[in-house]
C-alpha positions as CSV (number, residue, x, y, z in Angstrom):
1,M,133.5,146.9,76.1
2,Q,131.0,148.7,78.2
3,S,128.9,151.5,76.8
4,E,129.2,154.9,78.3
5,N,125.7,155.8,77.1
6,P,123.4,155.9,80.2
7,M,120.3,155.2,78.0
8,I,121.8,151.9,76.9
9,A,122.8,151.1,80.5
10,D,119.3,151.8,81.7
11,F,117.8,149.7,78.9
12,V,120.1,146.8,79.9
13,K,119.1,147.1,83.5
14,L,115.4,147.1,82.5
15,L,115.9,144.0,80.4
16,N,117.7,142.2,83.3
17,S,114.9,143.2,85.7
18,A,112.3,142.0,83.3
19,A,114.0,138.7,82.8
20,G,114.2,138.2,86.6
21,T,110.5,139.1,86.9
22,I,109.5,136.7,84.1
23,A,111.5,133.9,85.7
24,G,109.9,134.6,89.1
25,M,106.5,134.6,87.5
26,G,107.2,131.3,85.8
27,R,108.3,129.7,89.1
28,E,105.2,131.1,90.9
29,A,102.9,129.8,88.1
30,G,104.5,126.4,88.4
31,E,104.1,126.3,92.2
32,N,100.4,127.5,91.8
33,A,99.8,124.8,89.3
34,R,101.2,122.1,91.6
35,E,99.1,123.3,94.5
36,K,96.0,123.4,92.4
37,A,96.7,119.8,91.2
38,K,97.2,118.7,94.8
39,E,93.8,120.2,95.6
40,I,92.1,118.6,92.7
41,F,93.6,115.1,93.0
42,G,93.8,115.2,96.8
43,G,90.1,114.2,97.2
44,L,90.5,111.3,94.9
45,D,91.4,107.8,96.2
46,F,94.8,107.1,94.8
47,V,97.1,104.5,96.2
48,S,100.9,104.7,96.4
49,R,103.1,102.6,94.1
50,E,104.2,100.5,97.1
51,E,100.6,99.8,98.1
52,F,99.7,98.8,94.5
53,D,102.8,96.5,94.3
54,A,101.9,94.9,97.6
55,V,98.3,94.1,96.6
56,K,99.5,92.9,93.2
57,E,101.9,90.5,94.9
58,L,99.1,89.3,97.2
59,A,96.8,88.7,94.2
60,A,99.5,86.7,92.4
61,S,100.1,84.4,95.4
62,A,96.3,84.0,95.9
63,R,96.0,83.0,92.2
64,E,98.8,80.4,92.7
65,E,97.1,79.0,95.8
66,V,93.8,78.7,94.0
67,E,95.4,76.9,91.1
68,A,97.1,74.5,93.5
69,L,93.8,73.9,95.3
70,K,92.0,73.2,92.0
71,A,94.6,70.6,91.1
72,R,94.3,69.0,94.6
73,I,90.5,68.9,94.3
74,A,90.8,67.4,90.8
75,A,93.2,64.7,92.2
76,L,90.9,63.9,95.1
77,E,87.9,63.7,92.8
78,A,89.8,61.4,90.5
79,A,90.9,59.2,93.4
80,S,87.3,59.0,94.8
81,K,86.0,57.8,91.4
82,G,88.6,55.1,91.2
83,E,87.5,53.5,94.5
């Protein structure tokens, strides 16, 4: 049922307009916050996840190689003492 009272109709229009304005302000505030965060963190030296994972993988393989070389050196030292 719609009201025939123009005062109520105007009040409902006002509420709808206010709700739209508040929603727009919320979106704008979120966008401004994202832009400000980009400005703040843009100057810092962050790496992407892919770069981090690649370097992590390289470090793991380097550690494995170092352990293999340590074992090889230990075997060579043991062999040279047994001569």
